N, C-alpha and C positions, 0 to 999 in steps of 0.2 A: 642559440644559433647565430644571432646577429653579432654577438661579441666575437665569435669565432671568425666570421666573415670580415669584421673590422680589423682584427689582429692580422689576418692574412693579406688584406688589401691596402691598409693605410699605415705607412711608415710613421713611427713616433706617435701612434694613435692616442696615447695618453696625454699628449701636450695640446689640449683643446683650445688653449688661448692663442696658439700660433695660427696665423691667418691661412697658411697653406694647408695645415692639418684640418682646419675648419672647412676649407673649400673641398677637401677630399671627402669629408663626411657628407657634405651636401651633394656632391656628385654621386657618391655611392648610393645615397637614399634615392636620388633621381633615377639612376640606372636600374636599381631593383624595382622601383615603381613602374618604369616603362615595361620591363620584362614581365612582371606579374600581371599588369593591367592588359597587356597585349594578349597574354594567354587567356585571361578571363573574358576579354571581349570576344575573342574568336570562338571559344567554347560556348559562351552564352548566346551569341548570335546564331550559331548553328542549332543549338538546342531550342532557342526561341522560335526559329523558323520551322523546325520539325514539329514542335508542340503547338504552333500557331498561337503563341502567347505574347501579347503586347507587353505584359509585365516583365517577362524575361528579356525581350528585345530592348525595352526601356532600360533595364538594368545593364544590358550589354553596352549600350551607348553611353551610359553613365561611366562605365569603366574606361571607355575610349576617351572621354573628356578628362578622366584622371590621368591617362597616359600623356595627354597634352600638358596637364599640370606638372607632371614630373619633368617634362622637357623644359618647361619654364623654370622650374626649380634649379635645374642644372645650369641654365643660362644665368640665373640670378646668382648662384654660388660663384660663378666665374667673374661676372661683372662687378659684383659688390666687393670683390677682393682687390680691385684695382687701387693703386696707391693714390693719395691725394694729389691734386694738381692745382694750378692757379685758379681755375673756375670752381673747383670743389675742394677747398682747403681742409674740410673735415672728412674727406674720403667719399666713397660711393656706397656706403653700407645701406642707405635707405632704398637702394634698388631692390633689395630683398622685400621690403614692405610694398613697394610698387608692384612687384611680381605677385605678391600675395593678393593684391587688389585685382590684378589681371586674372588670376586663377579664380577668384570669386565671381568675376563677370562671366567667365567660361561656364562655371557651374550653374549660374543663374540662367544663362542662355539655353543650356541643355535641359534644365528644369522646365522652362517654358515650352520647349519643343515636345517634351514628353507629356506635359500637361495637355497639349492639344491632341496628341495621338491617343492618350488614355480616354479623354472625353469623347473622341470619335468612337472608340471601342465600346464605351458605355451606351452610346446611342445605337450602335450597330454591333451587338455582341456576336462573337463567333465561338464555336466549340474549341476548347483547349484539349489537345491530344495528350493523354496521360502516358508517361514512360518512366518506369522504375530506374532505368539506366540514367536518364536525364536528371532525375531527382538526386541520384547519388552524386552526379557531377556537380550539381548546384550546392549540395551539402559540403563537398570538398572545396568549392569556391568560397564558401563562408569561412571555412577553416583557414584558407590562404589569406583572405581579407583580414581575419583576426590577427594573423601573424604580421601582416602589413601594419596594422594598428600598433602592435607591440614594438616593431623595430622603428617605426616613425616616431613614436612617443619617446623611445630611448634616445634616438639620435637628436630629436628636437630638444630634449631636456639637456643632453650633454653639451650641445653647441648653442643652446638658446636661440633656436631658429623659428621665426614666426611662420614661415612658409611650410616648413616640415611639420610643425605642430598643427597647422591647418590641414595638411594632408592626412595626418593621423585621425583628426576629427571626421574628415570626409570618408576615410576608409571604414571607420566605425559605423557611420550612417549607411555605407554600402552593404556592410555585413547584416545590418538590421533589415535593409531593404530586400536583400536576397532571401533572408529568412521569411519575410512576409510573402515573397513570391512562392516559396516552397509551401507555406501554409495555405495560400490561396489555391494552389494546384491540387493539394490534397482535399480541401473543402469542395472544390469544383468537381473532383472525380467521385468522391464518396457521398456527397450530399446533393450533387447535381444542381449547385447554385452557381450562376455565372457572375463571379466577382473579380475576374481577371482585370477588367477595365478599371474597377474601383481601386484595386491594389496598385495598378499602374499610376492612378491618380494620387494615391497616398505616397508612392515613391517619389513622384514629381514634387510633391509638397516638401518631402524630406530634403530633396536636392535644393529646392529654392531656399528653404530655411538655412541650410548649411552655407550656401553662397552668401545670403544676407548676413549671417553671423560673422563669417570671415571678413566680409567687406566692412562691416561696422567696427570690428576690433582693429582692423588695419587703418581705417580712416582716423580712429581715435589716436593711434600712435603718430600718424603723419601730422595731425593737427596739434600735437603736443600735449598729450594727456598727463595728468599729475603722476609723479613717480609712485610706484607701489609702496605701501606702508613699510614693508620689511626693508626695502632698500633705503628709504628715507631714514628709518630708525638706525640702520647700520652706519650710515654716513654721520648722522648727528651724534650717535653714541661714540664713534671713534674720535670725533672732534672734541666732544665734551670731556673726554678722558685726558686731553692734552693739559700739560702743566699750566697753571695760572688761568685756565679758561673757565669762566663763570657760567656761560650759557651760549646758545647759538640761535640764529634766526635767519629768515630769508633764504632758505635752501631752494635752489633751482637745479633741475636735472634736465639735460637735453639729450635725447636719444637720436644719434646719427647712424643707427644700425647696430645689430648685435656686436658687442665687443668694442663699440665706439661711443661711449657715454662721456659727456662733458658735464661737469657740475660746478656750482659756486655756492658758497655759504658764508655768512658773517659770524665770526667768532668774537665773543665778548671777553676782553681782558682788562683788568684794572689799570687805570691810567698811571699808576705808580710803578708798573713793571717796566724795566729798561727796554727801549725799542729794539735794540740789537738782540736781546734775549727773546723778545716776542717774535721777531722775524725768524730766528732759528727754530723756535717751537713750531711755527706755522710751516716752515720748509719741511721739517721732519714729518708732520702730519700729512702734508700733500704727498710726500713720497710713499708713506705707509699705505695710504688709501689707494694710490695708484697701483701698488704692488699687490695688495690683498683683495681689492674689489675691482681691479682693472678699470678704474675710472680716472679720467683726467680732471682734477679738481683745482679750483682756485679758491683760497680761503682769504677773506677780507677781514682785517683786524678792526674791531670797534672798541676803542678805549672807554671803559665804563667810568663815569664820574665817581670820585670817592669823597666829594664834598658833602658832609653829613647834613648841613643845613639845606642845601639844594635838594638832596634826596628826600629829606623829611617833607619839604614843601611840595615836591612833585608827587609823593605818595598820597598826600591829602587831596591834591588836585585830581588825581586819577580816581581815587576811591569815591570822592564826592560826585564826580561826573558819571561814574558807572552807576551809582545809586540813583542818580537822577533819571537814568534811562530805565532801570528796573531795580527795585529794592533788594531782590534776592540774588542778583548777580554779584560775584565776588572777584575782584582783581587781586592778583598776588604776584610775587617775584618781580616787583617793579624795579626797573633800573634805567639809567640814563647814559646816553653818550652825546657829547657835544660835537657838532660838526662845524664847518666854517661859518655858515650863516643861520643855522637852526639848531634845535635841540631834539634829539631822538629820544622818545620814551618807549620802552619795551616792557611788555607785561603779558602774563597769562590770565585767562578768564575762565571761570567755571559758571555754568548756567544749568537750570533744570533740564533733564534729559528731553523733556517735551519741547524745549526751545531750540535744541540743536539744529533742526532743519532750517531755522531762521538765522543761522550763523552769519551769512553775508549781510543781512539787514542789520543785525546787532553790531557788527563791525562798523558799518556805515554810520549808525546812530551815535555810537560812542566816540568815533573819530571826529564827527561833526561837533559834538558837544565839547570835546577838548580843544579843538581848533578855534571854536567860537571864543573860548576863554584865553587862548594863547595862539595866535595865527602862525607863530614861528615853530610850533610843535610839529614834529613828524611822528605820527602815531603808528606803532608797530604792535598789533595784537598777535603775539607769537602763536597762540593756540587757544581754541575754545573747546572745553571738555565738559562732560556731564558731572554735576555735583554728586558726590557719593552719599 
């Protein structure tokens, strides 16, 4: 159904890398969210008042907060699509992440309010009025929420939107919460056990956890989390396939919002390769990565030393230093690049799997040991993996 709505309402809907098309997806998701959540809020509030159920009323106001979240997602879709300016040369894409953070705060605030109401209901329980019609409406609301989960996940995946993915997660929690309300109503009616307040409490914990999770994930992005392994492997793999490229290191990825990724990486090329040819190879790789991965990348050339005597001497120095730190550690793929005032030594390291959690400390120890022997060395341990 969502694909039909997208085809009818978004021109050029298949071109999801286009900023205007992406904005249209975000607005559509927000509008659908407002309509669906307003319907759910109205129905659940009426049913909750008729049944005298704090759990249903809590669920209703949770849907109202979702409506506010949808409004924020529309604003975010519009604002994040503004072009770069003098103060924001990389665009305004991170507004979407800030909006996700605002949504998480709204969810947490609603969760705390419902927590207080539910606790009061536990202390002062009231009879929940059973109604078959009300239960049918609640079941239909679960079905509607599951559809919202489905379309938000689809749109979030298609345009890689953190705020819409967060909305999908929140919608799933809402469906679970409403199912819990239905169950508590049936238990209360047939077993005469007053658990309405406890279920309301459970729902409030669900809401609080959802808000915390969304906030945590968004803050990680804003603080500059490491690129996901799949993306890092894609970038490194494409660069490593370039002609004359021996290896890569120092990959950095900066996320300025969905579709606004900037990266840099060092490509290692033998120092015997003509500089003009090297430049042409790098230009071609930057263009291909931009087209295929939609990433603005800068590739820095590191000319690898081909002097056999120097390489042989450096290999001994590295292997001896690594063994001094731990006999079972193994350094391999050792190579060198000479800079203006220092020498870069680059290598991979394998360690026992039990030692992997200590990777940061291992890097520090080996780097210190090598620099003690040669202060001009710049040590780059490209990766630390488990020994097979």
